[in-house]
N, C-alpha and C positions, 0 to 999 in steps of 0.2 A: 912419156906416159910406158908404164909399164906392160910386156907384150902379150900380158894377159888380158888387157883391156883393148876396146875399139872405140872409133869415131863414129854416131850417128847421127842423121838428122831428125829431129822431134818429129816428122813426118813418118822417121819406121819405127819410130819403136812405141806409138801411141794408136790404139783403135782407133780414134778421129780429136780433131780442134777444132773445135766451134766457140760460137761465141751468145751471151743473150739476145732476147730480143728488142731488135732495132725499133721496134714503137713505141712512142711514151705511153706508159703506164698511166692510168684511172686510176691512181689508189681508193682501195676500202678501209672502214674502220675496222673492219674484219674480215675473215679471209683468211687466204691461202698466203704463205710466205713469201716474200719478195726482195731478192737482194743484190748489192750493188757493188763497186769499188770499195765502199766504205767500211765494208763489210772483210776486208782483207788488209791484214799487216805481215809482212814476212814475218810466216812460221804460223801467223795466229789465226783461224778462221773465227770470226766471232758474229753469230746471226743474231744475239740478242735486243741489237739496237738496228729492227729491221720494217718493212713496211707492208702494206698488206694489198692484195686482187684478189678479186672476185675468182670462182670456180672456173666459170667460162675461161675469162681471159690466162688463169692460169694453164689451162689443159690445152689452150692453145700455148702459150708457151713452150711448154715443154713436148712438144708433140717430137721435134727432131734434136731437140738438149735437154734431157731430164737428168740432172746433176744425181749422181750416188755414190756413198760412201770409199773414200779415199779415191774419187777424183780429185783434179787438182784445178784449183782457181787463181787464174791470175790477172794482174790489171793490168786493161790493156787501153782505161783512158781515164785522166783527173791527175792528182797530185802527185800518188805513187806507182808511174806507170813502171811493170815488171816486178811488183810484188806478188809472190806465190805463196800459199798454204795447202795444207790437204786438207777435205772436210772430213775430218775426224769423229763427226758425230752422223748416226742414220738420222736423217732428217730432210722432209721433203720439201724442195721448196722450187722455184723461177728465177735466172738470175737476168739482168741488164746486159745491155751491149757495150757496159764497161768491164767487163768481168770475158776472161776468154777459159774455155773450161776443155781441162786435158784428160782423157783416159787413157793412160800409160799400159799395156801388154805386161798384167802385173805379175806372169809369168816369164818374165823376163827382165820386167825394170819396177824397183822397188821405189812407191809416188812419193816417202819420205825422202829416199837419195835423188829422187829428180828435184822435188823445189827446194834441197838443200844446193843442187846445180842452178836452179833460175835465181835464187837468191844472193847465191855469191858472187862476188866480184868479175869474175867472167860471165857470169847470165846474166848481169845489169848491164854489164859493157852490150852484150846481144839486145838487147831490152833498149839503151838509150838511142844504139846505132840504130837499131831500124825503127824511131819511131817519128813521126809524119808531125807537121805543123807545129815543133817547138818553135815558140815566140809569136807565132799568131793566136793558139790558142794553147792547154793544156798539153793537147797531143792527143797522137791518136798509133797505139802498135797495132802493126796491120798485123792481121791474121794470118797471110800467105809467108810474109818474113820469117812469123814464128813459127811456120812449120822447116823453114829453115833452117832454124839454129841448129848446129853442131854441137853435139852432145858428147862428153868424154864418158863410155860407159863399161867400168869395172865387172868380172862377174858377178851375179845376185848372192850370193854368200859374200862378197867383198862387201856389197852396196850395204849388205844389212849393216855389216861392223861398224862403216862408216856415220850409218844413221846413230848406232847404238853409242859412238862415240861421242858425236857432232851432241846428241842427247845427255850425256854427262857433261860433257862441256859446258851446256844451257844452262844447266839444272846449278854447275857452279857457279856461273855468274850472274846468275838471279840472287842465289845464298851471298856472295859476295859484295851487288848492289841491298839487297835487301841491308845488311850490315853496314853499308855507306849511308844508305838512309838511315838508319838507327842511331849511326854519330851522330851525325846532322842534325837530327831531332833533338839529342841531348844538348850539344852544342848551342843550338834556338834557343834553348831551356834556360843554360847555363847563362847568355847572355842575358835576357830576359830578366831574371834574379840579379844580374849582375847592374842591370841600367835600372832595375825600380831601387837596387840602395843606394848607387848616385843619387837616385832622383829624390830622395827620401833623405840623405844624410844630411 
């Protein structure tokens, strides 16, 4: 590791690490937005497909755990344990126990860098190693063990450079994926035309 980097436990670089309500919500037709692990994929905060809870329930749920812009959500329960995304929209909502909520000290830690680390093979290894109950259920990533994750931390300026480079690479991957899909669609259309010609010959 470069001399300018350091090792730090997640608990020491975050204001807090907690999770959502442990009570099973009583959902409503309208009201306040309520999110769970299904709203998070690696690097993707996806709040659109959400449920609702009442105003009273919402106020109780956010009392000690109100998510804020550029906090981090980490899946703790379910099929995608260890997947993380930055809250990149200014949106009020409450969360279920299946999500962990991390608030890094932003004067030292770029939340987008931390999400890159959490979604990396190293971060994923930490998550899988510390998941309880695998094989019996979908598993549970323990909060206490999340706090103990040891993270490689570069200086803030270098964190920003890493984030910018990853953004460029992801954009390139998206472009290549779109071109591949376009090629597959064209091949499928050609196959359809060829099949019709064979059948009508």
